[in-house]
C-alpha positions in Angstrom: 94.6 -5.4 -68.2 94.1 -1.5 -69.1 96.8 0.8 -67.7 95.5 4.6 -68.6 97.0 7.0 -69.7 94.3 8.7 -68.1 94.5 10.3 -65.2 92.5 8.2 -62.4 90.8 10.7 -61.1 88.3 9.9 -64.3 87.5 6.4 -63.4 84.4 5.1 -61.4 85.0 3.2 -58.3 85.0 -0.6 -60.3 87.2 1.1 -62.9 90.0 2.5 -59.9 89.9 -0.6 -57.9 90.7 -2.8 -61.2 93.3 -0.4 -62.6 95.0 -0.8 -58.5 94.9 -4.4 -58.8 96.0 -4.6 -62.9 98.8 -2.6 -62.3 99.9 -4.8 -59.5 99.6 -7.6 -61.4 101.7 -5.2 -64.3 104.5 -4.8 -61.6 104.7 -8.3 -60.8 105.0 -9.4 -65.1 107.6 -6.9 -65.2 109.5 -8.2 -62.0 109.4 -11.6 -63.7 107.1 -12.6 -61.0 104.9 -14.5 -63.3 104.8 -16.1 -66.8 101.5 -14.8 -67.9 100.7 -11.3 -69.1 104.8 -10.9 -70.4 103.6 -9.8 -73.7 100.5 -7.7 -73.3 100.3 -4.9 -75.5 99.3 -2.1 -72.0 103.2 -3.6 -70.8 104.8 -2.3 -73.8 105.2 1.2 -72.6 106.8 0.2 -69.3 108.8 -2.8 -70.2 110.7 -0.7 -72.9 111.7 1.8 -70.2 115.0 1.8 -69.1 113.9 1.4 -65.4 110.3 -0.4 -65.8 110.1 -0.9 -61.8 110.4 3.1 -61.2 107.9 3.7 -64.0 105.1 1.2 -63.0 105.9 2.2 -59.3 105.4 5.7 -60.0 102.0 4.7 -61.8 100.8 2.7 -58.5 101.4 5.5 -56.5 99.2 8.1 -58.2 96.4 5.6 -58.2 97.2 4.8 -54.6 96.9 9.1 -54.1 93.7 8.9 -56.0 92.4 6.2 -53.6 93.3 8.1 -50.8 91.6 11.0 -52.0 88.4 8.8 -52.1 88.8 7.3 -49.0 89.6 4.0 -50.3 93.1 2.5 -48.3 95.1 0.7 -50.6 98.0 -1.3 -49.8 101.0 0.8 -50.5 103.3 -1.3 -49.0 102.8 -3.6 -52.1 104.5 -1.0 -54.2 107.9 -2.2 -54.9 111.1 0.2 -55.4 110.4 3.9 -55.5 112.0 6.8 -57.6 111.0 9.9 -59.4 111.9 11.7 -62.5 110.7 9.3 -64.9 108.2 10.1 -67.4 106.6 8.2 -70.2 105.8 10.0 -73.8 102.1 8.9 -74.8 100.6 10.7 -78.1 97.6 13.2 -78.0 95.6 10.6 -79.8 95.8 7.8 -77.6 95.2 9.8 -74.5 91.7 10.8 -76.8 91.2 7.3 -78.0 91.4 6.4 -74.0 89.0 9.0 -72.9 86.2 8.2 -75.8 86.7 4.3 -74.3 86.4 5.4 -70.9 83.5 7.5 -71.3 81.5 4.7 -73.2 82.2 2.2 -70.4 81.2 5.2 -68.2 77.7 6.0 -69.9 77.2 2.1 -69.4 78.1 1.3 -65.7 78.1 4.9 -64.0 75.8 7.2 -65.8 76.3 9.6 -63.3 80.2 9.7 -63.2 79.9 9.8 -67.2 77.4 12.9 -66.3 80.0 14.4 -64.4 82.8 14.3 -67.1 80.9 15.1 -70.3 82.3 18.8 -70.5 85.9 17.7 -70.3 87.5 18.3 -73.4 90.9 17.1 -73.0 91.6 14.9 -70.3 94.5 15.3 -67.8 96.8 12.6 -68.5 98.1 10.4 -65.6 101.3 12.2 -64.0 103.5 9.6 -65.3 102.5 10.5 -68.7 104.3 13.5 -71.2 101.8 14.2 -74.1 103.6 14.4 -76.9 101.2 15.5 -80.7 100.9 11.6 -82.4 98.5 8.7 -83.5 97.1 6.0 -81.6 99.7 3.7 -80.4 100.4 0.9 -82.7 100.1 -1.7 -79.4 96.2 -0.6 -79.1 94.2 -3.4 -80.1 90.6 -1.8 -81.2 91.8 1.2 -83.0 89.2 4.0 -83.8 
């Protein structure tokens, strides 16, 4: 499971569809609807929020908007909850770590998409995240 700090615009088609599915699973986990994945490191920053359901719903809505921009029809009725005004902090080094990770994946499975992004210096985060100076997150399994 990877809930990207990066804006979903950078994902290839396969990555965007996977993100939609994984974020829906995260929503189910955060709501207590499954036994698995409850301690998954990607969920920590959502689970630690005062309103985890709102945070993951806002995350999913942006993924759905990106899907709409590309002509996909993600079923937004699957998004439980709503709200606004939630912002999660993520570090600048986490954002860059994820960027390098994504670009490695894209160079392998979607070289044309990788080529489109080669000139990106600092990628945009998903709108849910406010970027602050700092190191890669402790929960990140593979450290640079």
